[in-house]
C-alpha positions as CSV (number, residue, x, y, z in Angstrom):
1,M,-1.3,-2.3,-17.8
2,I,-2.6,-3.6,-14.9
3,V,-0.6,-2.2,-11.8
4,V,-0.6,-4.2,-8.3
5,G,0.4,-2.8,-5.1
6,A,1.6,-4.8,-2.7
7,L,2.2,-4.0,0.8
8,L,4.8,-6.2,2.5
9,A,3.6,-7.1,5.6
10,G,5.1,-9.9,6.9
11,G,7.6,-9.3,9.8
12,E,8.4,-10.1,13.2
13,S,8.8,-6.5,14.3
14,R,11.5,-7.8,17.1
15,R,12.4,-4.3,17.2
16,M,9.4,-2.9,17.8
17,G,8.1,-4.8,19.9
18,K,4.6,-5.0,18.0
19,D,2.8,-5.3,14.6
20,K,3.5,-2.6,12.9
21,S,0.7,-2.7,11.1
22,A,-1.2,-1.9,13.3
23,L,0.7,0.9,14.9
24,V,-1.1,4.0,15.0
25,L,0.2,7.1,13.1
26,E,-2.2,10.5,12.4
27,G,-5.2,8.4,13.4
28,Q,-4.4,5.5,10.8
29,T,-3.0,2.0,11.1
30,L,0.4,2.0,8.9
31,A,-1.1,-0.6,7.6
32,E,-4.1,1.8,6.4
33,R,-1.9,4.6,5.5
34,A,0.3,2.5,3.0
35,L,-2.5,0.8,1.0
36,A,-4.2,4.4,0.9
37,T,-1.2,5.1,-0.8
38,L,-0.9,1.7,-2.8
39,A,-4.8,2.4,-4.1
40,A,-3.8,6.2,-5.2
41,V,-1.0,4.5,-8.1
42,S,-2.4,0.8,-8.4
43,D,-5.7,-1.0,-10.1
44,R,-5.6,-3.3,-6.9
45,Q,-4.1,-3.9,-3.7
46,V,-2.6,-7.2,-1.8
47,I,-0.9,-7.9,1.0
48,L,2.5,-10.0,1.3
49,G,3.5,-12.2,3.8
50,H,1.2,-13.1,7.3
51,G,-0.6,-9.7,7.5
52,R,-1.7,-10.0,10.9
53,G,-2.6,-5.8,11.9
54,C,-4.1,-5.4,8.2
55,P,-7.6,-4.6,7.4
56,G,-9.4,-7.1,5.9
57,G,-10.9,-7.4,3.1
58,V,-7.6,-7.1,0.8
59,P,-6.4,-10.3,-0.4
60,R,-2.7,-12.1,0.8
61,L,-0.8,-13.8,-0.3
62,P,1.5,-16.0,1.6
63,D,5.2,-16.6,1.4
64,A,6.7,-18.8,-1.2
65,V,8.2,-19.6,1.5
66,A,8.3,-19.0,5.1
67,G,10.6,-17.5,7.5
68,Q,13.0,-16.4,4.0
69,G,12.4,-12.5,4.6
70,P,11.0,-9.9,1.8
71,S,12.4,-12.2,-1.0
72,A,10.0,-14.9,-0.3
73,G,6.7,-12.7,-0.9
74,L,8.1,-11.1,-3.8
75,R,8.6,-14.3,-5.1
76,A,4.7,-15.2,-4.3
77,L,4.3,-11.5,-6.0
78,L,5.4,-12.3,-9.2
79,A,4.0,-15.9,-9.3
80,S,0.3,-14.5,-8.8
81,G,0.2,-13.3,-12.2
82,L,-1.8,-10.8,-11.2
83,G,-0.8,-7.9,-12.6
84,D,1.5,-6.6,-15.8
85,A,3.8,-4.8,-12.5
86,Y,4.0,-4.9,-9.3
87,L,5.0,-2.0,-6.7
88,V,6.0,-3.0,-3.3
89,L,5.7,-1.2,-0.2
90,P,6.8,-2.5,3.2
91,V,4.0,-1.4,5.8
92,D,6.6,0.4,7.8
93,M,7.3,3.2,5.3
94,P,4.6,5.7,5.8
95,G,6.6,8.3,4.7
96,V,6.2,7.6,1.0
97,T,3.8,8.6,-1.1
98,P,2.0,8.0,-4.7
99,A,4.7,10.7,-6.1
100,H,7.1,8.1,-5.0
101,L,5.6,5.0,-6.3
102,Q,4.3,6.9,-9.5
103,R,8.3,7.9,-10.4
104,L,9.0,4.2,-9.9
105,V,6.3,2.9,-12.4
106,A,7.7,5.7,-14.7
107,A,10.9,4.0,-14.7
108,L,10.1,0.2,-14.9
109,A,9.4,0.5,-18.5
110,G,11.9,-0.9,-20.2
111,H,13.1,-3.1,-16.7
112,H,12.2,-5.3,-15.4
113,A,13.1,-3.8,-11.9
114,A,12.8,-0.1,-10.7
115,C,14.8,0.9,-7.5
116,F,15.5,4.3,-5.7
117,V,19.5,5.1,-4.9
118,R,20.2,7.4,-2.6
119,A,24.0,9.0,-2.5
120,G,25.1,6.5,-4.5
121,V,23.3,3.2,-2.5
122,L,20.7,1.1,-3.9
123,E,17.3,1.5,-1.4
124,P,15.7,-2.0,-2.7
125,L,12.3,-1.1,-1.0
126,P,10.0,0.5,-2.3
127,C,10.3,-1.4,-5.4
128,A,8.9,-1.8,-8.8
129,L,8.3,-4.9,-10.5
130,D,7.7,-5.6,-14.0
131,A,5.6,-9.1,-14.2
132,G,8.5,-10.8,-16.3
133,A,11.1,-10.7,-13.6
134,A,12.9,-13.6,-13.0
135,L,14.8,-14.0,-9.4
136,A,17.6,-15.7,-9.1
137,P,16.6,-18.8,-7.0
138,G,18.2,-19.7,-3.8
139,E,18.9,-15.7,-3.2
140,Q,17.2,-13.8,-0.1
141,R,18.8,-10.7,-0.2
142,L,16.4,-8.1,-1.4
143,G,19.3,-5.8,-2.6
144,A,21.0,-8.6,-4.6
145,L,18.0,-10.3,-6.4
146,L,17.2,-6.9,-7.6
147,Q,20.4,-5.8,-8.6
148,G,20.4,-9.1,-10.6
149,L,17.6,-7.9,-12.6
150,R,18.0,-5.6,-15.8
151,L,17.4,-2.5,-12.9
152,A,16.3,0.9,-13.1
153,R,18.0,3.1,-10.8
154,V,15.6,6.5,-9.8
155,L,17.7,8.7,-8.0
156,L,16.2,10.1,-4.8
157,G,17.0,13.7,-3.7
158,D,18.1,15.0,-0.7
159,N,14.3,16.3,0.3
160,D,13.2,12.7,0.1
161,A,15.9,10.8,1.7
162,D,13.1,11.1,5.5
163,D,10.4,9.6,3.4
164,L,12.3,6.5,2.9
165,R,12.9,5.4,6.3
166,N,11.5,2.8,7.9
167,L,10.3,3.0,11.5
168,N,11.7,-0.1,13.2
169,S,11.4,1.0,16.9
170,P,9.0,2.9,19.2
171,D,11.6,5.8,19.8
172,E,11.0,6.6,16.1
173,L,7.5,6.3,15.5
174,E,7.2,8.4,18.6
175,A,10.2,11.3,17.0
176,L,8.1,10.7,13.5
177,S,4.3,11.2,15.8
178,A,6.2,14.3,17.3
179,R,7.3,15.7,13.9
180,S,3.8,14.9,12.2
181,F,2.3,17.2,15.2
182,R,4.4,19.9,14.7
183,N,3.6,20.1,10.9
184,D,0.0,20.6,11.4
């Protein structure tokens, strides 16, 4: 089975005020960190969306339709035919580890998609998708798209809750940087 790791890097970063891909945490950009995480569990990597601030040399898949958010990236990914399974990781989730992604791939067997569930709530990203998944036409909300598939729900423990937080503001990045520094 060929697993393709897809870095979701097409947002406008309005709340952050600058491109999240190029933000530095522990000496690496968020894009470099995410690509390394994906590389640990996938056969090849691609960047979904514009990928401004991402390293060169990684193939990019433009959104199927611009301005439709992450759903457009997933549609482009599934249409690409690059793999048998896809792991989708947003650039702004630096706490996600290869172990998290391995759990999603393992849960994908017999399903069209796999997502984490925390306290009964579906966390649409990161996710794993089977190449045969068919997304509902017209739907842009990621959670609704994934729930419309044969979905494996992977329980996320309380210890993992912080790992799946995304960074949306300079204050959140500063707090994470301070916490990471204290843990060294």
